[in-house]
C-alpha positions as CSV (number, residue, x, y, z in Angstrom):
1,M,63.3,-16.7,8.5
2,I,67.0,-16.6,8.3
3,Y,69.0,-14.7,11.0
4,R,72.6,-13.6,11.3
5,V,73.6,-13.6,14.9
6,R,76.8,-11.9,16.2
7,H,77.8,-12.4,19.8
8,T,80.9,-10.7,21.1
9,T,82.3,-11.0,24.7
10,R,85.3,-9.0,25.9
11,Y,87.2,-9.4,29.2
12,R,89.7,-7.0,30.6
13,Y,91.8,-8.1,33.5
14,D,93.5,-5.9,36.2
15,S,96.8,-8.0,36.0
16,P,98.1,-10.6,33.5
17,V,96.3,-13.9,33.4
18,S,98.9,-16.7,32.9
19,Q,96.5,-19.2,31.5
20,C,92.7,-20.0,31.2
21,Y,90.4,-22.8,30.3
22,N,87.0,-22.1,29.0
23,L,83.7,-23.7,27.9
24,A,81.2,-21.8,25.7
25,H,77.6,-22.6,24.7
26,L,77.4,-19.9,21.9
27,L,76.9,-22.0,18.8
28,P,73.2,-22.4,17.8
29,R,71.9,-26.0,17.9
30,D,69.5,-27.7,15.5
31,S,66.0,-28.6,16.5
32,D,62.6,-29.1,15.1
33,H,62.2,-25.4,14.9
34,Q,65.6,-24.2,13.5
35,Q,68.7,-25.2,11.6
36,C,72.1,-23.7,12.0
37,L,73.3,-23.0,8.5
38,S,76.8,-21.8,9.4
39,S,78.7,-20.7,12.5
40,S,82.4,-19.6,13.3
41,I,84.1,-18.7,16.5
42,S,87.2,-16.7,17.0
43,V,89.1,-16.1,20.1
44,V,91.9,-13.5,20.8
45,P,94.6,-14.4,21.9
46,Q,94.7,-17.5,19.8
47,P,94.0,-20.6,21.9
48,E,96.7,-23.3,22.1
49,A,94.0,-26.0,22.2
50,E,90.4,-25.9,21.2
51,G,87.6,-28.2,20.1
52,E,83.9,-28.7,19.7
53,R,81.7,-31.5,21.0
54,R,78.1,-32.4,21.8
55,D,77.4,-32.2,25.6
56,Y,75.0,-34.5,27.5
57,F,71.9,-32.5,26.3
58,G,73.0,-32.5,22.7
59,N,74.2,-28.9,22.8
60,R,77.2,-27.7,20.8
61,S,79.8,-26.9,23.3
62,Y,83.2,-25.3,22.4
63,Q,86.2,-25.6,24.7
64,F,89.4,-23.7,24.5
65,A,92.6,-23.0,26.5
66,I,94.9,-20.0,26.3
67,Q,98.3,-20.8,27.9
68,M,100.1,-17.6,27.4
69,P,100.0,-14.4,29.6
70,H,97.3,-12.0,28.6
71,R,95.4,-9.0,30.0
72,E,92.4,-9.2,27.7
73,M,90.3,-11.8,25.9
74,D,87.8,-11.4,23.1
75,V,85.4,-14.1,22.0
76,S,83.3,-13.5,19.0
77,V,80.7,-15.9,17.3
78,V,78.9,-15.3,14.0
79,S,76.1,-17.7,13.0
80,E,73.4,-17.9,10.5
81,V,70.2,-19.7,11.5
82,R,67.0,-20.6,9.7
83,V,64.0,-20.5,12.0
84,N,60.8,-22.2,10.9
85,P,57.3,-21.1,11.8
86,R,55.6,-23.0,14.5
87,A,52.3,-24.7,14.0
88,P,49.5,-22.9,15.8
89,M,48.1,-24.8,18.9
90,D,44.9,-24.3,20.8
91,L,46.2,-24.5,24.4
92,R,42.6,-25.1,25.7
93,R,42.4,-28.5,23.8
94,G,45.5,-30.1,25.2
95,P,45.7,-32.9,27.8
96,T,44.6,-32.2,31.3
97,C,47.0,-31.5,34.1
98,E,46.3,-34.9,35.7
99,E,46.8,-36.7,32.3
100,V,50.2,-35.1,32.0
101,R,51.2,-35.8,35.5
102,V,50.2,-39.5,35.2
103,G,51.7,-39.8,31.7
104,L,55.0,-38.7,33.0
105,Q,54.9,-41.2,35.9
106,R,53.7,-44.2,34.0
107,A,54.7,-44.0,30.3
108,E,57.8,-46.1,29.5
109,D,58.8,-44.9,26.1
110,G,62.3,-43.4,25.7
111,E,61.2,-39.8,25.2
112,V,59.2,-39.7,28.4
113,R,61.9,-41.4,30.3
114,R,64.4,-38.7,29.1
115,A,61.9,-36.0,30.1
116,R,61.6,-37.3,33.6
117,E,65.1,-36.1,34.4
118,F,63.7,-32.5,34.1
119,T,61.2,-33.2,37.0
120,L,64.2,-33.4,39.5
121,D,66.3,-30.9,41.4
122,S,69.2,-29.3,39.5
123,P,72.1,-27.2,40.8
124,M,70.2,-23.9,40.7
125,I,66.5,-25.0,41.0
126,K,65.3,-27.0,44.0
127,I,61.7,-28.2,44.6
128,R,60.2,-26.2,47.4
129,D,56.8,-25.9,49.0
130,S,56.9,-22.1,48.4
131,L,57.1,-22.7,44.6
132,R,54.4,-25.3,44.6
133,D,52.1,-23.0,46.7
134,F,52.7,-20.1,44.3
135,A,51.6,-22.0,41.2
136,V,49.2,-24.7,42.5
137,E,46.1,-22.7,41.8
138,H,46.7,-22.7,38.0
139,F,46.9,-26.5,37.8
140,V,43.5,-27.9,38.5
141,A,43.5,-31.7,37.7
142,G,40.8,-31.5,35.0
143,D,41.9,-28.3,33.3
144,P,44.0,-28.2,30.1
145,F,47.7,-28.4,31.0
146,P,49.1,-26.1,28.2
147,Q,46.7,-23.4,29.1
148,A,47.7,-23.8,32.8
149,V,51.4,-23.3,31.9
150,L,50.5,-20.2,29.9
151,D,48.5,-18.8,32.9
152,L,51.6,-19.3,35.1
153,S,53.9,-17.7,32.7
154,C,51.6,-14.7,32.2
155,R,51.3,-14.4,36.1
156,I,55.1,-14.2,36.4
157,H,55.2,-11.4,33.8
158,R,52.4,-9.5,35.5
159,E,53.6,-9.8,39.1
160,F,57.4,-9.6,38.8
161,N,59.4,-6.5,37.9
162,Y,62.2,-6.7,35.3
163,D,65.2,-5.2,37.1
164,P,68.7,-6.1,36.1
165,A,70.0,-4.6,39.4
166,A,67.8,-6.9,41.6
167,T,69.7,-10.1,41.2
168,T,72.9,-11.8,40.0
169,V,73.5,-15.1,38.3
170,A,73.9,-16.5,41.8
171,T,70.8,-15.1,43.4
172,P,68.7,-18.1,45.0
173,L,65.4,-18.7,43.5
174,H,63.6,-18.3,46.8
175,E,64.9,-14.7,46.9
176,V,63.6,-14.0,43.5
177,L,60.2,-15.2,44.7
178,E,60.4,-12.9,47.8
179,R,61.7,-9.8,46.0
180,R,59.3,-10.2,43.0
181,S,62.1,-8.8,40.8
182,G,64.8,-10.2,38.3
183,V,65.6,-10.8,34.7
184,C,64.9,-13.4,32.1
185,Q,67.0,-16.0,33.7
186,D,65.3,-15.6,37.0
187,F,61.8,-15.8,35.5
188,A,62.6,-18.9,33.5
189,H,64.1,-20.6,36.6
190,L,61.0,-19.5,38.6
191,A,58.6,-21.1,36.2
192,I,60.7,-24.3,36.0
193,G,60.8,-24.5,39.8
194,C,57.1,-24.1,40.0
195,L,56.4,-26.8,37.4
196,R,58.9,-29.3,38.9
197,S,57.5,-28.7,42.4
198,L,54.2,-29.9,41.0
199,G,55.6,-33.0,39.3
200,F,56.0,-31.7,35.8
201,A,59.1,-31.7,33.5
202,A,60.5,-28.4,32.5
203,R,63.9,-27.3,31.0
204,Y,65.8,-24.1,30.6
205,I,66.6,-22.7,27.2
206,S,69.4,-20.1,26.4
207,G,69.5,-18.2,23.2
208,Y,68.4,-15.0,21.5
209,L,65.3,-13.0,20.7
210,E,65.1,-10.8,17.7
211,T,64.2,-7.2,18.9
212,L,62.9,-4.5,16.5
213,P,63.5,-0.7,16.8
214,P,60.5,1.6,17.1
215,P,59.0,2.6,13.7
216,G,61.2,5.1,11.9
217,Q,64.3,4.5,14.1
218,V,67.5,2.6,13.2
219,K,68.4,-0.5,15.1
220,L,71.4,0.1,17.3
221,V,74.5,-2.0,16.8
222,G,75.0,-4.5,19.8
223,A,71.7,-3.5,21.3
224,D,70.4,-7.1,21.4
225,A,71.1,-9.5,24.2
226,S,71.2,-13.0,25.3
227,H,67.8,-14.3,26.4
228,A,66.3,-17.1,28.4
229,W,63.0,-18.9,28.5
230,F,61.6,-22.4,29.4
231,A,60.0,-25.4,27.9
232,V,57.6,-27.8,29.4
233,Y,57.1,-31.5,28.3
234,V,53.6,-32.7,27.3
235,P,53.4,-36.5,26.6
236,G,52.3,-37.0,23.0
237,S,53.0,-33.3,22.0
238,G,56.6,-32.8,22.9
239,W,58.2,-29.7,24.4
240,L,56.2,-26.4,24.4
241,E,58.2,-23.2,24.9
242,F,57.1,-20.1,27.0
243,D,58.7,-16.7,27.6
244,P,57.5,-15.2,30.9
245,T,59.6,-12.1,30.4
246,N,57.8,-11.1,27.3
247,D,54.4,-12.7,28.1
248,Q,54.2,-15.0,25.1
249,M,55.1,-18.4,23.7
250,A,58.2,-18.8,21.7
251,N,57.9,-18.1,18.0
252,E,60.1,-17.6,14.9
253,Q,61.9,-14.7,16.5
254,Y,63.5,-17.0,19.1
255,I,66.9,-18.6,18.4
256,A,68.1,-21.4,20.8
257,T,71.8,-22.0,21.4
258,A,71.4,-24.6,24.2
259,W,69.1,-26.2,26.7
260,G,69.6,-28.0,30.0
261,R,68.3,-28.3,33.6
262,D,69.1,-24.7,34.4
263,Y,71.5,-21.8,33.6
264,S,74.5,-23.7,35.0
265,D,74.2,-26.3,32.2
266,V,74.2,-23.8,29.4
267,T,76.2,-20.8,30.7
268,P,77.2,-18.9,27.5
269,L,80.8,-18.6,28.5
270,K,82.6,-19.8,31.7
271,G,86.0,-20.9,32.7
272,I,88.9,-21.0,35.1
273,L,91.8,-18.5,35.0
274,Y,95.0,-18.3,36.8
275,G,96.1,-14.8,38.0
276,G,94.2,-11.6,37.2
277,S,90.6,-10.8,37.9
278,S,87.9,-8.9,36.0
279,G,84.4,-7.4,36.6
280,E,81.5,-8.0,34.4
281,P,82.5,-8.8,30.8
282,Q,81.4,-6.4,28.0
283,V,78.8,-8.3,25.8
284,A,77.4,-7.1,22.5
285,V,74.8,-9.0,20.6
286,D,73.3,-8.3,17.2
287,V,70.4,-10.3,15.7
288,N,69.7,-9.3,12.2
289,R,67.0,-10.7,9.8
290,M,68.6,-11.8,6.5
291,A,65.6,-13.2,4.7
């Protein structure tokens, strides 16, 4: 499938900002499952300096600086992405939990070594006994590991309430666990924290999910949103992606922009400004199927 994604972010400041420096992870990356056919980014006011590079995780990061006084800033990205169907997998026939754990510890090929980084603490996800205790019942040594991960993801979907008012981007993970509420970022972080606390490798994925209107209704402009899910590493099979928010594995409706250890590595747009302040930015996202 080919999608056109439009992501617009609008900031309004209560007083003039003299200058700002920003970093965006808004340009879709290439992977085994997708190819970015084209992408363009525009910023108003026009940046004095800008550039794109690949970050440590291979994501496309865009940096820009505005060095003139301004009271508003708009960032708009338009991309076309081809998403490939994923091969079906019988999760009950995968390696066992113990085989995955031992494989991560002992294998010495480059891919496994790189995956080990995702077993460690990261800025927003710390290994904790409470996370291990929450998940350990699903990971019996001789049981199929992919099925165990799916069971954990399904449990998060079942037991946690989706509530945008319950958390902020800075809410600690232990509070999400206590409140049993949050949003897609929180649920992805929770699954990752549980897996790392058990010795497994898991990473955070930021991107988009195509949403379809009810039958007979027109899709609203700007009604889509950024999304987050997680991937877990299986030696010999690579990374498998799960979405606890929607109780499913990622499929051809998922478009990845970036992945990293947690949200802090792949924040869609962040920066430093001098003077002025603003509340939450206005964000509009449209994901439209082209072919």
